[in-house]
N, C-alpha and C positions, 0 to 999 in steps of 0.2 A: 504494500500500500504506500509506504513512504517513497519507494522507488518511482512509482507512477506520479506521485505528487511532485517529486523532485524533477522528473522529466518535464512535466507540465510547467513547472516554475521556470525551467531553463528555456522552454519555448516562448513563454510570455516575456521573460526578461530580455530575450534576443530582440523581440519586437519593440520593447520599450527603449532598449539601447540604440536601436537603429533610428527610431524617431528622435531621440535626444541628440544623436550625432548630427542628423540632418538639420534639426532646429538650431543647434549651436553653430554649425558651419554656415548656415544661411544668415544668422545674426552677425557673425564675424564678417562675412562677405559684404553685407550691406553697410555695416559700420565702417569698414575700410573704404568702401566705395564712396560713402558720404564724406569721410575725412579728406579724401583726395579730390573728389569730384566737385564739391560745392565751392571750395576756394578757387579751383581752376575755372569754374563757370562764372564766378562773380569778378575775378580779378584779372582775367586774361581776355584778349580780343584777337584771336588768331586770324580772323578775316578783316580786321581793321574796319569794323562797321559802326563802332560807337561814335556818337556825335561829339565833336570837340567844340566847345563854345568859342566863338569868335573866329573860327576857321572855316574855310570852304570845304565842300564835300569832294572837291577835285583833288586827286593825288598827284604829286609832282612826278614827272616822267623825264628820265634822262634821254636825250637824243643821241642817236648813234651816227656813225659815219653816213654822210649823205652823198657819197661819190658813186660813180657809175660802176666801179669794180665791186663794191660791196653789194650793189643791187644785182649784179650778175651772179654772185655766189649764193644767192638765196635758193637757187635750185630750179 
C-alpha cells in the first residue's frame, strides 16, 4: 500500500515540479526582458525618428563626387 502511495506521490510531484520550473523560467525571462527592453525602448532612437525641438525634420546629407567617372562606375 505504501509503495503505491509513494509511486502516486512521485507522479504528482513530477507534474508539480514541471509546472514550477516553467513558471519560474517564464518569470525570469520576462523580468530580464523588461530590464533590458524598457530602457532600450525609452532611451534609444535607432531610426532617428524622435522630434528634436527647434530643428528641421530634414537630415543632412553629404554629397559625393559629382564627376563623370564616378557616374560611370555606378554600374
